[in-house]
DOLUMMAR-247006 format. One record per residue (C-alpha): residue in three letters; x, y, z. Coordinates in Angstrom, 2 decimals. Last residue first. Layout:
BEGIN
NODE  resn        X        Y        Z
NODE   ala        X        Y        Z
...
% end
This chain:
BEGIN
NODE  resn        X        Y        Z
NODE   unk   -26.74    21.13    18.67
NODE   unk   -24.63    18.59    16.74
NODE   unk   -27.43    16.75    14.96
NODE   unk   -28.98    19.99    13.72
NODE   unk   -25.49    21.20    12.82
NODE   unk   -24.87    18.29    10.46
NODE   unk   -28.40    18.63     9.07
NODE   unk   -27.61    22.25     8.15
NODE   unk   -24.40    21.20     6.38
NODE   unk   -26.14    18.39     4.50
NODE   unk   -28.85    20.84     3.37
NODE   unk   -26.19    23.36     2.36
NODE   unk   -24.31    20.88     0.16
NODE   unk   -27.52    19.41    -1.22
NODE   unk   -28.76    22.86    -2.27
NODE   unk   -25.35    23.75    -3.72
NODE   unk   -25.43    20.89    -6.20
NODE   unk   -22.79    18.10    -6.00
NODE   unk   -21.14    17.45    -9.40
NODE   unk   -17.99    19.56    -9.47
NODE   unk   -15.84    18.97   -12.57
NODE   unk   -12.61    17.06   -13.06
NODE   unk   -11.30    16.04   -16.50
NODE   unk    -7.79    16.07   -15.06
NODE   unk    -5.49    18.26   -17.14
NODE   unk    -8.15    20.18   -19.10
NODE   unk   -10.25    20.59   -15.97
NODE   unk    -7.31    22.09   -14.09
NODE   unk    -6.57    24.69   -16.79
NODE   unk   -10.26    25.43   -17.29
NODE   unk   -10.70    26.21   -13.58
NODE   unk   -11.94    29.80   -14.02
NODE   unk   -12.87    31.38   -10.72
NODE   unk   -15.29    34.00    -9.51
NODE   unk   -14.31    35.78    -6.32
NODE   unk   -16.06    39.11    -5.77
NODE   unk   -15.88    41.94    -3.26
NODE   unk   -12.74    40.88    -1.38
NODE   unk   -13.03    42.52     2.01
NODE   unk   -11.14    45.19     3.86
NODE   unk   -11.25    46.04     7.58
NODE   unk   -13.64    43.05     7.96
NODE   unk   -17.31    43.16     9.05
NODE   unk   -18.50    40.59    11.60
NODE   unk   -18.09    42.99    14.52
NODE   unk   -20.67    45.28    12.84
NODE   unk   -23.42    42.63    13.35
NODE   unk   -26.16    42.94    10.74
NODE   unk   -29.47    41.43    11.92
NODE   unk   -31.73    38.94    10.11
NODE   unk   -35.08    37.76    11.53
NODE   unk   -36.05    34.09    11.71
NODE   unk   -39.46    32.42    11.60
NODE   unk   -38.64    28.74    11.95
NODE   unk   -39.70    26.32     9.18
NODE   unk   -36.09    25.97     8.02
NODE   unk   -34.73    25.03     4.60
NODE   unk   -35.69    28.43     3.16
NODE   unk   -33.41    30.09     5.73
NODE   unk   -30.50    28.07     4.34
NODE   unk   -31.26    29.05     0.75
NODE   unk   -31.72    32.73     1.70
NODE   unk   -28.40    32.77     3.59
NODE   unk   -26.59    31.42     0.53
NODE   unk   -28.29    34.06    -1.62
NODE   unk   -27.19    36.82     0.77
NODE   unk   -23.61    35.54     0.64
NODE   unk   -23.84    36.37    -3.06
NODE   unk   -23.29    33.54    -5.52
NODE   unk   -20.74    33.11    -8.32
NODE   unk   -20.38    30.17   -10.66
NODE   unk   -17.18    28.69   -12.15
NODE   unk   -17.46    25.84    -9.63
NODE   unk   -13.89    26.12    -8.38
NODE   unk   -10.39    24.63    -8.31
NODE   unk    -7.67    26.93    -9.68
NODE   unk    -4.33    25.33   -10.53
NODE   unk    -0.75    26.31    -9.71
NODE   unk     2.26    24.76   -11.47
NODE   unk     5.68    23.57   -10.22
NODE   unk     4.76    19.95   -10.85
NODE   unk     2.35    19.34   -13.72
NODE   unk    -1.08    17.86   -12.96
NODE   unk    -2.36    14.30   -13.47
NODE   unk    -2.20    12.11   -10.38
NODE   unk    -1.15    14.68    -7.80
NODE   unk    -3.91    17.12    -8.76
NODE   unk    -6.39    14.25    -9.06
NODE   unk    -6.32    13.69    -5.29
NODE   unk    -6.90    17.38    -4.60
NODE   unk    -9.75    17.45    -7.10
NODE   unk   -11.47    14.51    -5.40
NODE   unk   -11.03    16.42    -2.14
NODE   unk   -12.80    19.46    -3.64
NODE   unk   -15.83    17.50    -4.84
NODE   unk   -16.48    16.26    -1.28
NODE   unk   -15.89    19.82    -0.01
NODE   unk   -18.83    21.08    -2.10
NODE   unk   -17.93    24.10    -4.27
NODE   unk   -18.76    27.78    -3.78
NODE   unk   -17.61    30.78    -5.89
NODE   unk   -18.18    33.90    -3.80
NODE   unk   -19.88    37.28    -4.11
NODE   unk   -19.82    39.74    -1.20
NODE   unk   -23.12    41.60    -0.69
NODE   unk   -24.04    39.83     2.57
NODE   unk   -21.30    41.50     4.62
NODE   unk   -21.77    40.36     8.22
NODE   unk   -24.65    38.40     9.71
NODE   unk   -26.42    37.71    13.03
NODE   unk   -29.48    35.44    12.86
NODE   unk   -32.42    36.37    15.09
NODE   unk   -34.98    33.92    16.48
NODE   unk   -33.51    34.09    20.03
NODE   unk   -31.10    31.28    20.89
NODE   unk   -31.18    27.70    22.17
NODE   unk   -34.78    26.97    21.16
NODE   unk   -33.76    24.01    19.00
NODE   unk   -34.87    25.70    15.76
NODE   unk   -32.91    28.79    16.79
NODE   unk   -29.80    26.66    17.52
NODE   unk   -30.09    24.96    14.11
NODE   unk   -30.43    28.36    12.42
NODE   unk   -27.37    29.73    14.22
NODE   unk   -25.39    26.63    13.29
NODE   unk   -26.33    26.91     9.61
NODE   unk   -25.36    30.58     9.45
NODE   unk   -22.01    29.89    11.09
NODE   unk   -21.40    26.97     8.74
NODE   unk   -22.01    29.07     5.66
NODE   unk   -19.90    31.97     7.00
NODE   unk   -16.88    30.15     8.42
NODE   unk   -16.44    30.52    12.20
NODE   unk   -18.19    27.18    12.93
NODE   unk   -15.75    25.00    11.02
NODE   unk   -17.21    23.01     8.11
NODE   unk   -18.07    19.51     9.32
NODE   unk   -20.73    18.98     6.62
NODE   unk   -20.25    21.08     3.51
NODE   unk   -18.27    24.08     2.31
NODE   unk   -15.84    25.29    -0.29
NODE   unk   -14.78    28.77    -1.36
NODE   unk   -12.18    28.86    -4.14
NODE   unk    -9.39    26.33    -4.20
NODE   unk    -5.97    27.47    -5.36
NODE   unk    -4.17    24.15    -5.77
NODE   unk    -0.38    24.15    -5.75
NODE   unk     1.43    21.11    -7.17
NODE   unk     4.85    20.18    -5.78
NODE   unk     7.32    17.52    -6.89
NODE   unk    10.41    18.92    -5.18
NODE   unk    13.10    19.56    -7.79
NODE   unk    15.42    21.48    -5.47
NODE   unk    15.57    25.01    -6.84
NODE   unk    12.65    24.99    -9.30
NODE   unk    10.25    22.97    -7.15
NODE   unk    11.39    24.65    -3.93
NODE   unk    10.88    28.06    -5.52
NODE   unk     7.40    27.31    -6.89
NODE   unk     6.24    25.92    -3.54
NODE   unk     7.77    28.88    -1.73
NODE   unk     5.79    31.15    -4.06
NODE   unk     2.48    29.51    -3.16
NODE   unk     3.26    29.38     0.56
NODE   unk     4.10    33.12     0.45
NODE   unk     0.87    33.81    -1.44
NODE   unk    -0.93    31.85     1.28
NODE   unk     0.63    34.04     3.98
NODE   unk    -0.43    37.19     2.10
NODE   unk    -4.01    35.85     1.94
NODE   unk    -4.05    35.24     5.71
NODE   unk    -2.68    38.74     6.39
NODE   unk    -5.59    40.08     4.35
NODE   unk    -6.07    41.80     0.98
NODE   unk    -3.81    39.79    -1.32
NODE   unk    -3.13    41.25    -4.79
NODE   unk    -1.98    38.22    -6.82
NODE   unk    -2.06    39.17   -10.50
NODE   unk    -4.16    37.04   -12.86
NODE   unk    -2.36    34.22   -14.68
NODE   unk    -4.17    31.47   -12.74
NODE   unk    -7.48    32.55   -14.24
NODE   unk   -10.09    34.67   -12.49
NODE   unk   -13.44    35.10   -14.25
NODE   unk   -13.31    38.03   -14.21
NODE   unk   -10.42    40.43   -14.77
NODE   unk   -12.55    43.22   -16.32
NODE   unk   -14.51    43.48   -13.06
NODE   unk   -11.37    44.11   -11.02
NODE   unk    -9.86    41.68    -8.54
NODE   unk    -8.30    42.81    -5.27
NODE   unk    -7.51    39.58    -3.43
NODE   unk    -6.04    36.99    -5.79
NODE   unk    -4.45    35.07    -2.90
NODE   unk    -7.90    34.68    -1.35
NODE   unk    -8.48    31.98    -4.00
NODE   unk    -6.44    29.74    -1.72
NODE   unk    -3.42    27.48    -1.69
NODE   unk    -3.50    23.87    -0.54
NODE   unk    -0.07    22.44    -1.26
NODE   unk    -0.05    19.03    -2.96
NODE   unk     3.18    17.07    -2.72
NODE   unk     4.38    14.04    -4.71
NODE   unk     7.02    12.30    -2.66
NODE   unk    10.75    11.88    -3.38
NODE   unk    12.25    10.37    -0.23
NODE   unk    15.71    10.16     1.33
NODE   unk    15.14    12.98     3.76
NODE   unk    16.75    16.43     3.82
NODE   unk    14.54    17.85     1.09
NODE   unk    11.41    16.48     2.74
NODE   unk    12.33    18.01     6.09
NODE   unk    13.20    21.29     4.35
NODE   unk     9.84    21.35     2.58
NODE   unk     7.92    20.70     5.83
NODE   unk     9.89    23.29     7.81
NODE   unk     9.34    25.87     5.04
NODE   unk     5.61    25.12     5.07
NODE   unk     5.37    25.53     8.85
NODE   unk     7.36    28.79     8.62
NODE   unk     4.78    30.10     6.14
NODE   unk     1.36    28.94     7.36
NODE   unk     1.85    28.50    11.11
NODE   unk     4.42    31.26    11.64
NODE   unk     2.59    33.61     9.32
NODE   unk    -0.83    33.12    10.93
NODE   unk     0.64    33.39    14.42
NODE   unk     2.20    36.73    13.47
NODE   unk    -1.00    38.02    11.87
NODE   unk    -3.14    37.31    14.96
NODE   unk    -6.04    39.76    15.03
NODE   unk    -6.27    40.30    11.27
NODE   unk    -5.39    36.67    10.63
NODE   unk    -8.32    35.61    12.78
NODE   unk   -10.71    37.29    10.33
NODE   unk    -9.32    35.15     7.43
NODE   unk    -9.74    31.73     9.04
NODE   unk    -7.20    29.27     7.63
NODE   unk    -4.42    28.97    10.18
NODE   unk    -2.92    26.10     8.26
NODE   unk    -2.47    22.36     7.88
NODE   unk    -3.57    21.27     4.39
NODE   unk    -0.33    19.87     2.93
NODE   unk    -1.33    16.70     1.10
NODE   unk     1.77    14.52     0.92
NODE   unk     2.18    11.44    -1.27
NODE   unk     4.73     8.59    -1.16
NODE   unk     5.29     9.09     2.56
NODE   unk     8.40     8.26     4.61
NODE   unk     6.31     8.12     7.82
NODE   unk     8.99     8.14    10.52
NODE   unk    11.51    10.25     8.60
NODE   unk     8.79    12.81     7.83
NODE   unk     7.68    12.96    11.49
NODE   unk    11.20    13.42    12.84
NODE   unk    11.90    16.28    10.41
NODE   unk     8.63    17.99    11.37
NODE   unk     9.29    17.73    15.12
NODE   unk    12.80    19.07    14.64
NODE   unk    11.58    21.97    12.50
NODE   unk     8.93    23.11    14.96
NODE   unk     6.08    25.10    13.38
NODE   unk     5.00    21.87    11.70
NODE   unk     3.96    20.49    15.08
NODE   unk     3.84    16.70    15.12
NODE   unk     2.07    13.88    16.93
NODE   unk     1.46    11.27    14.26
NODE   unk    -1.91     9.61    13.61
NODE   unk    -2.10     6.35    11.66
NODE   unk    -5.66     6.06    10.41
NODE   unk    -8.15     3.18    10.23
NODE   unk    -9.12     3.39    13.91
NODE   unk    -9.81     7.11    13.50
NODE   unk   -12.40     6.59    10.76
NODE   unk   -15.66     7.48    12.52
NODE   unk   -14.02     9.92    14.97
NODE   unk   -12.29    11.83    12.21
NODE   unk   -14.06    15.18    12.57
NODE   unk   -14.24    14.87    16.37
NODE   unk   -10.51    14.32    16.81
NODE   unk    -9.98    17.75    18.36
NODE   unk    -6.32    18.77    18.20
NODE   unk    -4.86    20.10    21.44
NODE   unk    -1.95    17.66    21.60
NODE   unk    -1.19    18.22    17.93
NODE   unk    -2.12    15.96    15.04
NODE   unk    -0.48    15.05    11.75
NODE   unk    -2.02    12.40     9.53
NODE   unk    -1.13     9.04     8.05
NODE   unk    -3.27     7.14     5.51
NODE   unk    -2.26     3.79     4.04
NODE   unk    -4.03     4.10     0.72
NODE   unk    -6.84     1.76    -0.26
NODE   unk    -8.86     4.14    -2.47
NODE   unk   -11.66     4.21     0.11
NODE   unk    -9.07     5.25     2.67
NODE   unk    -8.15     8.12     0.34
NODE   unk   -11.72     9.52     0.28
NODE   unk   -12.18     9.25     4.04
NODE   unk    -8.83    10.98     4.65
NODE   unk    -9.78    13.75     2.19
NODE   unk   -13.01    14.38     4.10
NODE   unk   -11.11    14.63     7.39
NODE   unk    -8.45    16.89     5.92
NODE   unk   -11.02    19.26     4.40
NODE   unk   -12.65    20.10     7.74
NODE   unk    -9.62    19.66     9.95
NODE   unk    -8.35    16.58    11.79
NODE   unk    -6.02    15.66     8.92
NODE   unk    -4.13    18.94     9.17
NODE   unk    -1.08    17.59     7.40
NODE   unk    -2.18    14.58     5.35
NODE   unk     0.49    11.94     4.72
NODE   unk    -0.22     9.20     2.20
NODE   unk     1.60     5.87     2.07
NODE   unk     1.23     3.49    -0.84
NODE   unk     0.00    -0.01     0.00
% end
């Protein structure tokens, strides 16, 4: 069996990717830290090999790589919540940038030659003008948050380590993705949790929201992990690829779909604390480059994605 290492396996995407790779008969390893919640992988934990490692520590990372000796690496571990990066930019950079350097150096100094997927982000594009839509991989990177800057750094490090040392790295710039197990701070999941709590009588019938005018390109996480797998099967090393639905939706429309799935009478209230210092107005991707290489396309409709997400929170609350 080929060995796969997933950094951030206990996270939203990591847990779905682990399920997908187990079904493909890989031997799946994943990094965890002492404070990591195992809730997302509770149903598959017995089939995984979990390694205590902190990518921010070079010694820990080197030890982990030598212990696993993986054939494939999916690098998902990150501080991935944009608002947090405004409050904790240093932590965001240490986790996302220094963690990536430590991982690449550990690989470079080990006697292995794995295929490596680095999870970039559509947030890297940042300030996008109307005449630049839809966004292709050639568009300028104008990051608008500390998180986005850290992902640009990851992206460029991936290019540099491929060109300088021949590491077999593919960068995927996924646009917004959601589905069951999405972290509570993220907009779709936050809306779903509030609705589930209202239905359960745990909060007043008012949902708090931020900027509803922003436009985003949403894909189901279960389609995203298939794309991540395909990126290491069929894509060119040293290249970056967009992964998206090629459709844009306002956050308002997402809220409307979720509210329509509930019989509760719910009012909407704007919460100023949920507004960012600067926000990306529109993210609409073009994944033609990735589709041409892999044949991938998203197949799960947004209504099913949001219904599964809402049901997840109904069970949880």
